[in-house]
C-alpha positions in Angstrom: 119.2 -92.1 -56.6 121.4 -91.1 -59.5 124.1 -88.5 -59.0 122.9 -85.1 -60.3 124.7 -83.9 -63.4 127.3 -81.2 -63.0 128.6 -80.8 -66.6 127.2 -77.2 -66.8 127.4 -74.2 -64.4 124.3 -73.8 -62.2 124.8 -70.5 -60.3 121.0 -70.2 -59.6 121.0 -73.6 -58.0 118.2 -74.8 -60.3 117.2 -78.4 -60.5 120.4 -80.0 -61.8 118.7 -82.3 -64.4 116.6 -79.4 -65.7 119.7 -77.2 -65.8 121.6 -79.9 -67.7 118.8 -80.2 -70.3 118.6 -76.5 -70.9 122.3 -76.0 -71.3 122.5 -79.1 -73.6 119.7 -77.6 -75.8 121.6 -74.3 -76.0 124.5 -76.3 -77.5 122.3 -77.6 -80.4 122.6 -75.8 -83.8 121.0 -72.4 -83.9 119.4 -72.6 -80.4 121.7 -70.1 -78.6 121.1 -67.6 -81.4 117.4 -67.5 -80.6 117.4 -68.2 -76.8 119.1 -67.2 -73.6 119.3 -69.7 -70.7 116.8 -68.0 -68.4 113.9 -67.5 -70.8 114.4 -70.9 -72.3 114.4 -72.5 -68.8 111.2 -70.7 -67.8 109.4 -71.4 -71.1 110.3 -75.1 -71.0 109.2 -75.4 -67.3 106.0 -73.6 -68.3 106.4 -70.9 -65.6 103.0 -69.2 -65.1 104.3 -65.7 -66.1 105.7 -67.0 -69.3 102.5 -69.0 -70.1 100.4 -66.0 -69.4 102.5 -63.3 -71.1 104.4 -65.2 -73.8 102.4 -68.3 -74.8 103.9 -68.2 -78.3 107.5 -68.5 -76.8 106.3 -71.3 -74.5 105.1 -73.2 -77.6 108.3 -72.4 -79.5 110.3 -73.8 -76.6 108.1 -77.0 -76.5 108.7 -77.5 -80.2 112.4 -77.1 -79.8 112.5 -79.6 -76.9 110.6 -82.1 -79.0 112.9 -81.6 -82.0 115.9 -82.5 -79.9 114.3 -85.2 -77.7 113.9 -83.3 -74.5 110.7 -84.4 -72.7 108.6 -82.0 -70.7 107.2 -84.3 -68.0 104.6 -83.2 -65.5 105.5 -84.5 -62.1 104.2 -83.9 -58.6 106.7 -82.2 -56.3 105.8 -83.1 -52.7 108.2 -80.4 -51.3 106.0 -77.6 -52.8 102.8 -79.6 -53.0 102.0 -79.1 -56.7 102.6 -80.4 -60.2 105.7 -79.0 -62.0 107.4 -79.6 -65.3 110.7 -81.5 -65.3 113.0 -81.8 -68.4 114.3 -85.1 -69.5 116.9 -85.6 -72.2 116.6 -88.7 -74.3 119.8 -88.5 -76.3 122.6 -91.1 -76.1 124.7 -89.0 -73.6 121.8 -88.1 -71.3 122.3 -88.4 -67.6 120.4 -90.9 -65.5 117.2 -89.5 -64.0 115.6 -90.1 -60.6 112.1 -90.1 -62.0 
Protein backbone atom coordinates (compact mmCIF):
# COMPACT_ATOMS: atom_id res chain seq x y z
CA UNK A 1 0.00 0.00 0.00
CA UNK A 2 1.36 3.46 -0.86
CA UNK A 3 2.31 5.82 1.94
CA UNK A 4 -0.51 8.32 2.59
CA UNK A 5 0.27 11.88 1.52
CA UNK A 6 1.13 14.30 4.32
CA UNK A 7 1.89 17.50 2.41
CA UNK A 8 -1.11 19.36 3.85
CA UNK A 9 -2.49 19.65 7.39
CA UNK A 10 -5.26 17.20 8.21
CA UNK A 11 -6.57 18.19 11.66
CA UNK A 12 -9.92 16.43 11.15
CA UNK A 13 -8.15 13.17 10.32
CA UNK A 14 -9.98 12.88 6.99
CA UNK A 15 -8.89 10.37 4.39
CA UNK A 16 -5.34 11.57 3.58
CA UNK A 17 -5.71 11.19 -0.20
CA UNK A 18 -9.01 13.09 -0.24
CA UNK A 19 -7.53 15.74 2.04
CA UNK A 20 -4.55 16.07 -0.31
CA UNK A 21 -6.80 16.51 -3.37
CA UNK A 22 -8.95 19.18 -1.71
CA UNK A 23 -5.96 21.20 -0.47
CA UNK A 24 -4.31 20.89 -3.88
CA UNK A 25 -7.49 22.17 -5.56
CA UNK A 26 -7.56 25.13 -3.20
CA UNK A 27 -4.09 26.10 -4.47
CA UNK A 28 -5.33 26.37 -8.07
CA UNK A 29 -6.05 29.85 -9.48
CA UNK A 30 -9.20 31.42 -8.05
CA UNK A 31 -10.41 28.35 -6.16
CA UNK A 32 -9.70 29.59 -2.62
CA UNK A 33 -11.59 32.81 -3.39
CA UNK A 34 -14.78 30.80 -4.01
CA UNK A 35 -14.40 27.85 -1.62
CA UNK A 36 -13.35 26.98 1.92
CA UNK A 37 -11.88 23.56 2.65
CA UNK A 38 -14.85 22.07 4.51
CA UNK A 39 -17.61 22.92 2.01
CA UNK A 40 -15.42 21.92 -0.95
CA UNK A 41 -14.54 18.60 0.72
CA UNK A 42 -18.19 17.81 1.47
CA UNK A 43 -19.41 18.82 -1.99
CA UNK A 44 -16.71 16.82 -3.77
CA UNK A 45 -17.43 13.76 -1.62
CA UNK A 46 -21.16 14.22 -2.37
CA UNK A 47 -22.16 14.26 1.29
CA UNK A 48 -25.94 13.65 1.57
CA UNK A 49 -26.67 16.98 3.28
CA UNK A 50 -24.85 18.93 0.58
CA UNK A 51 -26.50 16.96 -2.22
CA UNK A 52 -29.92 17.55 -0.68
CA UNK A 53 -29.51 21.21 0.36
CA UNK A 54 -26.97 22.61 -2.11
CA UNK A 55 -27.09 20.56 -5.31
CA UNK A 56 -25.86 23.55 -7.34
CA UNK A 57 -22.69 23.76 -5.20
CA UNK A 58 -22.15 20.00 -5.51
CA UNK A 59 -22.31 20.42 -9.30
CA UNK A 60 -19.97 23.45 -9.19
CA UNK A 61 -17.47 21.39 -7.19
CA UNK A 62 -17.71 18.53 -9.69
CA UNK A 63 -17.00 20.90 -12.58
CA UNK A 64 -14.05 22.36 -10.68
CA UNK A 65 -12.65 18.89 -10.02
CA UNK A 66 -12.98 17.92 -13.67
CA UNK A 67 -11.33 21.17 -14.79
CA UNK A 68 -8.22 20.41 -12.73
CA UNK A 69 -8.12 16.66 -13.28
CA UNK A 70 -9.45 15.44 -9.94
CA UNK A 71 -11.57 12.33 -10.38
CA UNK A 72 -14.54 11.66 -8.11
CA UNK A 73 -14.52 7.87 -7.96
CA UNK A 74 -17.29 5.79 -6.38
CA UNK A 75 -15.74 3.01 -4.31
CA UNK A 76 -17.10 0.52 -1.82
CA UNK A 77 -15.80 1.05 1.71
CA UNK A 78 -16.06 -2.27 3.57
CA UNK A 79 -15.42 -0.62 6.95
CA UNK A 80 -18.72 1.28 6.72
CA UNK A 81 -20.49 -1.06 4.32
CA UNK A 82 -21.44 1.39 1.59
CA UNK A 83 -20.36 3.23 -1.55
CA UNK A 84 -18.49 6.50 -1.01
CA UNK A 85 -16.71 9.01 -3.20
CA UNK A 86 -12.92 9.17 -3.20
CA UNK A 87 -10.91 11.96 -4.81
CA UNK A 88 -8.03 11.12 -7.13
CA UNK A 89 -5.64 13.67 -8.56
CA UNK A 90 -4.31 13.06 -12.05
CA UNK A 91 -1.68 15.81 -12.26
CA UNK A 92 2.03 15.10 -12.67
CA UNK A 93 2.74 15.54 -8.93
CA UNK A 94 -0.18 13.46 -7.66
CA UNK A 95 0.52 10.94 -4.91
CA UNK A 96 0.21 7.19 -5.50
CA UNK A 97 -3.23 5.85 -4.62
CA UNK A 98 -4.19 2.54 -3.03
CA UNK A 99 -7.21 2.05 -5.28
